[in-house]
N, C-alpha and C positions, 0 to 999 in steps of 0.2 A: 561370809559372802562364799559360796561353794566355788571352785577355781575350777579354770579348763582344762581342757586333757592338755595343753599343750604349751610347753617349759621354754621353747624359744622367746625369749624378750619379743616386744613390738620392734625395737629399731634396730635390734640385730637382724629379724626378720628382714625389715624393709630395705637393709644393707644385702642383703643376701638376692632380694629381688630384682635389686637394680644391678647388681653385679654379673645374676643372672640374663638380663636382658637388655643390659646397658639403659639409653635414653628410649627404651621402647615404649609403647603403648601399655601392653601388661605390666612393666614396672611401674609406669608412671597411677594406674590405674590404682594397683593393688599396695602400692607404697603410700597413697594419696590417703587409700580407704582404711590404713592400718594406724596414719599418725593424726587427720585431722576430722573434722567434723563433731558430730555430738548427737550420735545417735542412741545411747544409752540417756542422756538429758532428756530426748524426744520421746525415749520408752517410759522415764521419770513421771515424765510430764501428762501421757496417756494413759500411764496406770495409776500415778497415784493424784492426781487431779481431776482425770476426766473418771478414771474408773472403768467398773464394769457398765459394760457397754451391750445390751441382751438387747433384741431387737424390737422397735419401736418405741423404747425408755427414752427420758429425754438425755442421757448421758453418751446415747449413738447419736443423737442428731448434733450434739455440743460437739463430739469426733468430725463427724463429717463438717461441720465450719472449721474447726481446728486445724483438720487436716489439708483443706483447700488453702487456707491463709497463710499454713505454713512455707506448703508447695509456693506459694509467689511469694514472700519472706525470701525462698531460697533462688529467687530469680527466673524462675519459669512463669512463662510470661500467657501459656495455653493451657489454661486450669477451667474445670468446668463442672458442674454436678449434673446428673442425669436420674432424676426421679425416679423411684423404686414402693411399689407400697407393699409393706411386710408385715407377719402378721406381731402379733401384739398378745403373748401370753405372760401371764402375770402370776409368781411363786403361792404365793398367799402362807398360811399354815401348813405344818408337816410335822408330824409325830406317828410313831410307831412303838409296839411294845409286843412281847410273846406273854400270855396271860396262862399260859398251859404247857407241860407240864411245871414249869417256874414261871418266876415272872421278870423280866427283862427289858430293860428300856432298849430300843432299834435305833441304830445313827443310819436314819435314810435319808434321801430328797426325792424329788416327785422329779422325773421326766419330762424333760420339754415337750409341750404340748397335750400333757395328759390332763384328763376332764376330773373333778373334782368328785373325792366320795361325798357321801351323804355327809350332812352337818353331824351325825351322830356318829359318824365312821363305820366301817367294816371289821365288822368279827368275822373269822371263819378258821376252819382250819388248814395246817397249808400242807399241801404236797411238791415235792421236788426233783425236777428234772433238769440233764446238762444237754438236752437236745430236744430238739421237735419230734424226734423218731421216736425220745421215750414220752414225751407227753401224749402223742396221737397212741402209739401204744398204752397207753394206761385207759385211755378212752374215755365218753362221756362219762357211766358210771361212777369214775373216781375223780373225775375233776368239776365237775359240775357243783356248785356253791365253795368252792375251794377259794383258797389265795393259790396261784401257781408261783414257785421258788424257779427260777432259770439258774444254776448253781454249777457254773463255767468258769473255772480260773483262766487266767492271758498269764503270760510270761513276757521278762524284758525278751530273752532269745528266744522268741517263740515262732518266730516266722508265720506263714500262711496257715499250720495248722493248728498255734496254739496262743497267737499272738493276737492283738487288737483286732483285726480284721478278722479272725475266725468266731468270736462272741456278738460283733458289731448286730447281726444280723437275728438274733436273739433280743436285742435289747429293740429295733426296728419294729420287728414283727412281731414281738412276744406276747401285745396283750390280742392280736387279732386271732392266733392262733389258740391261746387258751378260751377268750370269749367264744371261740366256733364250739367249744366245749361245754359251754356253761361253767367257765370259770368266772368270779366275780372283781379278782383285782389280779395284777401280780406284781413280785419283788425279784429284782436282779441283784445278782451279785455283781458288784462296781466293774466295771471296763480299766481297774485299776493293775500297776504292777508290783505295789508297794503295800506293807499291810499296818499304815499309818491309822485303820479306824476313821476313814475319809470318806463319806460315799462320794461319786462321781456323776455327775447327772449326764445327760444326752439326751438326743434327740428321737424320738418314739411316733410310729405311726399306728394310723385307722383304717381300717377300709370300708369301704360303701358297703349297707348292708348287714354287716354285723353291729352287733351290741359294741358301745365305747365301754371300756372297766379302767378304772385308774390305775396307774405303775409309776412305779418308785424302784431307786436302786438301793440295796444298803451295802453296808461295808464288808470285806471281805471275811472279816474276824467273825458277824452276826450270822454270817452265809454259814461260815464250819458250824459255829454254836447250833445251827437248826439239824443242819444235817448230822451232827452229836447225838441229839436229843431226836432223831425221826430214826436214826440208827438203834438206837433201845427199843425200840418198839412200840412209843410211847406217843402218840397223836399231840400232835404242836397246833396249840392255839394262839393266832396271832389276830391284833387290833391295827389298823392305822387310818389318819385322819388325814389328807390333803385337803388343802384350801387352794390351789389353784386353778387358774380360769382362764379361758381363753374370749380376748374382748375384737370390738372389730378392727379389720387392720389398719395400720398405722402408715402413713407419708416419711419415707425414707429417700438414699438418695446414693449412688456409687459416685464415689470421688474418681476425677480423671481428668488425669496432667499428660501433657505431649511435649517433647523433648523434638522438634521438627528435623527429620535427616536433612541434610546437603545436598543430596540428587535424587534421591526416589522418597518423598515426604510422603507418599499414597501406601509405602510397604511398611507395614507395621512391626516390630518386633514389644510384645505385650508382655511388661510384669505385673505381676497381681499379690496380694492377698485380703483377709478379712477383715473389715472393723468393728464389725459384734463381736462380743465375746459371750460366752454363758453368766449369770448374775450371780453366781457363789465366790469367786475371787478378783481380779481385778484385768484378768486378759493379757497380763505380762508375756507370756510364752505361746497364748494360743487366744488371737495371733496376735498380739500387739508386734512381739519382734516382728512378725513378716511385715508389718507395717511400715515401719522403720527404717527395716530392710532395704524395702523400696522407695519409701522417700530420701534416704540417703544414698543412693543410689542417683535417682535421677539430680540431685543437689550434687554430688562431687563429678558428674559429667559437663552439668550446667557448668559448674565455677572453675572448672578445668580447659572450658572450650572443646570439650571432646564430642562435637556433633560427627554422628557417624553418615554412613549415603541414606540409611531407611531412619525414621522416626521411631526414636522410642517412646511407647505409652505407659504410664503408671496407672494403674487399676485397683483403687480399694474399694473392695466389692462387700456390700452390705447384706446381710440375712443370709450369712454361711452356715451357721448353726442350727437353725430351726426354719430353714424353708429351702437355701439356694436361691432365693427370686433376684436377689443380685449377678448373681452367674447367671441367671437364665435371662434375666431381664438385657444385660449386656450383648451377650449373643443374638438375642432378638432385635436389638435397637440397631445394633450396626451388623445383621446379615448380609446388606448387599457391599458387603468392603473383609469380611472374614477371608477370602480367594484371596486380598490380598495382605491378610497377617502369617506373615513368614515363621513365625514361631509365641509360644504363650510359654510364660514361666512363672511358674508360682510359689509361694514359700508360706508352708505351712505344717511346718514340723517343731519349730518350738523354736530357740536360742542356743542348741548345743553348736559344738565345733563343726564346720561347715566338713562334708569328705568328699564332694563330689555332685556328681547331677545322676538324676535318673531321668532316663531320654524313651521317648515314643514318637518315631520319625519316620521316614520312608528310608529304602534303601539309600545307605552311607550316610545317614543321620548321625549315627553314634558314633562314627568315625570321625566326623568333625567337631562332635562336642568334645569326642575326648581329646583330640588336637588342642583346644583351645584350655579345656582343663591340664593339658601338660604346662601351663606355663604358673598354675596353680599347686605344683608339687610344694613348694617351699612354706605353704602354710597346710601343708597334708589333707590338700581337697583337689585332687585330681581323678580320686577315680571315676567311673561310668558303669551306667548300670540298665540294662530295662528291664520293664516296660516304663513309664514314667504319667509323671498326669499332676492331676491337684483337683478338688471340687468344684472350685469356680469355674477353671477353665474349661472343664468337662463339657458344656455345650455348645463348645465350639469343634469339640472333636470330630461330628459327624463333617462338618467342611472341610476336613482333612489337614486342620491346622493341628503341626506338630507340636507336643506336649511335654513340657520338661519339668520337674519336680526338684527343687534343691533338694539334696541328700546332707541330713545332718545328722550328729550322734544324738540318739532317740535313746541312750540308755535309763536316763531317768526321765522322759519325757510322760510317761502316762504313768506316773508315779505320783502326777501334778493335777497330770489333764482334766478339765472338766471337773473341780474343785472349786474348794476355797483357799487351798494351795499357792492356786496361780498367783503369783506375785511376785513382784519386782526382784526380790531377795534369791529367785531362784535362775537370772540370768547373769551371766558371765560377762563385763561390760568387752574383752577383748575377742571373744568369739563370738560377740555382735560384730566389734568392727570385720574380723575375718569373714562374716558371711556377705558384710557389703561389697568386700572385695571380689568374692566369688562371686555373688551377682552382677555386678557392676562390669567386670569381666566379658564374661556370657553374654548379656545384654549389649555389651558395647561389641563385639567380636560380633556376633551375628548381624547384629545391623550395620556391620560393616562390612561381611564377608562379599564379594565381588557375586558370587552364587548363593542363593538363597539355601534353607535348611530344605531338604527336600520333604513332601506334603505325605502325610500319609496314606497310603494305597486303601482303597476301598474296604479292602477284607479287615484293614485294623481300625476302621471307623465306629 
């Protein structure tokens, strides 16, 4: 099992927290998170016993039922689900190979929401680009009838220019732009940061009035092979077969649990993660870890009688991966109370050691979060940066709700993200506990604070 970054034993860490904070609430929360509860056991059940939880699948609905029951077993009395109609996309067969100038089997996987190929597959020459500008420069004459390969590597320390965010637009809109120029299918170099010959899936989109062409991700190694073959001056011909299909929408639900506030129960600090996952692995890091961080936060505060002024609300969102229906449904269903949501905190960056928080709030908000985070220095989670947020809480942004994302070590997150290797063995139990400590302390302190976190000003919404 991969070990965490921090070498301070849990009991030593607890002693340091208590020494620094005395009998204060920060010491109680962090200390309890590090030595009690069972976040790893909960994640093991979600990952190993329920497994992959793609939108519309029986496993996702089993997860909805299990998490609601688990909240109740942990002593929470106000637990409910809210119906959400979600897409139901089924993967099916997926194969690909290079036919010329060499014979080579491709390791590929369909992108989520892709249409299928014809039964006989698609056979065509491949053209390679790294950006939309290169595609448009080729023009219709060189793209029509071809398979377009988007070949843009991403890097662990890539930042905005070379990281995951720099290429995700190619995945989402790649089929649209290729089809406008007559392309018959697209391939994309997997958005991963390790060369394990693992294809990474992810959601893609279509545009009204533009032909819908099939799309798949191939491994970095296969993308590099195609690049070398094309660089030799020879045309590359490939064939792919995708049996994926879109079925009618299915019923799912957001799972919600409240820890009612003692003085201002109508004011809400929301903590959330997404319950669905892709179908290739078991959804342990994306986002099973976030789910149990939220669940254990609620259990810990309830078990220790730590009831803050405001209500803390846990929301396990459905259908983040291929539709964001859960996040949008929550914002719509609760639009009349969003002005009383004083913060929304999301955990959707895996299970790596917590580093701190990323924050988008009104003037002074970053300083307030930094003051709270200062109590987490002993677990190395006291950093605060801007901006912040998360996909599922983003629909609340237009109402001015401050947005906070858990900031975790993601050194290896995109090695496994959206692949068959997203499994429990990638999770360090002690890192998971530290994340519970960080989430629980922030949620409690924001809910207990006399003054609410400043709301987002209109220019930031």
